[in-house]
N, C-alpha and C positions, 0 to 999 in steps of 0.2 A: 810335883813329882815327875811329870813328863819332862820338864826342862832339865831337871837334875839327871834324868836318864840319858840325856844327850848334851853333856857339858862341852863337847868339842864343836857343837854347831854355833855358828854366828847367829845372834838374835837380832832381828829387825823389828823394832817396835813401832807400830803406827798408832800414835795417839789420835784417836778419831774424835775431834771436837765436834759435838753434834751440830747438824745443820750447816756444815762447812763443805759440802759436796765431797765427802770422804768415801761414800759407799762405792762410787765408780772406781776410785783409786784402790780401795781394798779388794774389789773384785779383780781388777787388773793384776795386782800384786799376787793374789791367790792363785792365778794361773801360772805364776813363775816360781813360787815357793810353797812348800807345805805350810799350812796355816792353822793357827789355833785362835779362836775367839776367846778373849779373856772373860767374857760373860758366860761361858759354858757352865761355870760352877753354880749358876743361879737356877735352882730347881723350879722356880716359877716359869722359866722360859725354856728350860732344857730338860727333856725326859732322859731317863737313864740310857735308853736306846740311842737317842741322839748324841749323848755324850760319848758313848762307846764308838759310835760310827765316826764321830769327829776325831777321836783318838786314833782309830784304825787308819783313817785317811792320812792323818799327819804322819803316823809311823811308817806307812808305805812310802810316802813322799820323801821321808828323811833319807832313804837309801840313795836317792838321786840328787840330793841338794846339800850344800854346805851351810845353808842358811834356813832358818825357820822364821816365818812371819808371825808375829804376835799382834793382834789388833783388838780394838774394842773401845767403848766409851770408858776409858780408864784415865784417872788423873795422873799426870806425869809424876807428881810427888809420890803417889801410891805405888806406881811401877818401880820407881827408883828405890824407895824405902823398903818395899817388899822384895827387893832383889830379883824382880822379874827381868830386869836388864842389868848388865854388869858394865863396868867402865869401858870395856872393849867392844861393847855392842853398839848398834846404830839406832837412832831414834829419829823419826820423821813425823811431820804433822802438816796439815793444811788449815789455813784460817781464811776468813772472808770478812767483808764489811759488817760490823755489828748490827746495823739496821737490817741488812739482808738476812742475818742469822735470825733476828726476831720475826721478820715476815715469813721466812721459811718455816720456822717453828710453829707459828700460828696456823699457816696453811696445812702443815703436816698433821697437826692435832685434829683440826676439823675434818680433814680428809680421812684420817684413820678412824675417827668416831663414826662417820658416815659409812665407811666400808664395813666396819664391824657390825653396825646396825643391819646393813643389807645382808651380811653373811649369817646373821643370827648367832654369832659367837663372839664374845668380848674378850680381848686380851687384857692382861693385868694392868698395862699402862693406860689403855683407853678407859677402863673401868675407873681408875684413879682420877683421870682427867675429868670424866663425866661427873664424878662426885664433887670435885673441887669447883667445877663450873655450875653445880646445882641444877643439872638437867637430867631428865629421864631419857629424852630422845631429841635429836636435832631434826628439824624439818628439812627435807631435801632442798626446798627453795626457802632461803632465809631472808626475812625483811631486813632492811638496813639497820633498824634499831636493835635487832637481835644480834647482828654481826658486831655492831659497835659495843654492846654490853659484853659480849663474849671476849672481844679484843681487849677491852679495859681490864676485865678480870684476869685474862692471861698475862697481860703486861705487868700487873701488880702482884701476882702471886708467885713467889720464888720457887714453889714446887713445880710450876709449869715453865716459867721463864727465869732461868738462873741469872741473877744480876752479874754483869761483867763476865759473861760466859767464857770468853777466851782466857781471862785471868783466872777463872775458877779451874779450868781443865789443865792449864799449863803452869799455874803458879799457886799462890795461896790467896787469890782473890784480888791482888793488887799488881800494878804494872811492874814495880821494882822486883817483886819475887819472880815474875814471869821472865824478865830479862836475865836475872841471876840464874834461874834454872836452865834457860835455853843455852846460856854460855857455858855453865859448869858441865852440863850433860851433852854439849856439842850437838844440839838438836838441829836437824835440817828442816827449815821451815819455808813454806811457800804459801802463796795465796791463790785465789781462784783466777786472778788475771794471768798468772803464770803457770796455771795448772797443767796445760798440755805439754809445755816444755819440760 
């Protein structure tokens, strides 16, 4: 509805492949363009007040920009099929070495679980990860055997580590669909080695 209210605005979609160093890019772009997180519609993460605040900020920024930034962990296919982006809009993404994605994901999950434990308040994702891992709490200092067991569980559970993550977010799970979608939708793609440029 928001996008339909501003049909004249160019849309810049940042497909944020998880654990590909996209948060810094999103923050940088958000200082240049009014921005909407495509995850705002999830009530588990966004209160009604947060939703209204985000809409307000975007609407104020629209007066001074010809472009609106759309971002979030959204699959390219879903954004195109759901007409979030039009053929005249721009799409960008960042990817990184798949091994680095896995390591970053494992570190992120363990860090988030420990942070939530310390804060005494558990987010929906950390609660889900904890259940999948079969743990009540993580000790602050973990023995090697505990780390090895958690790592194995994370690597083999698709709810924690999506197989072929890049192919999942940018295609239909296979390389050919990724290449086809990148070409058809004229996606600007870079990797973390060329991130700064």
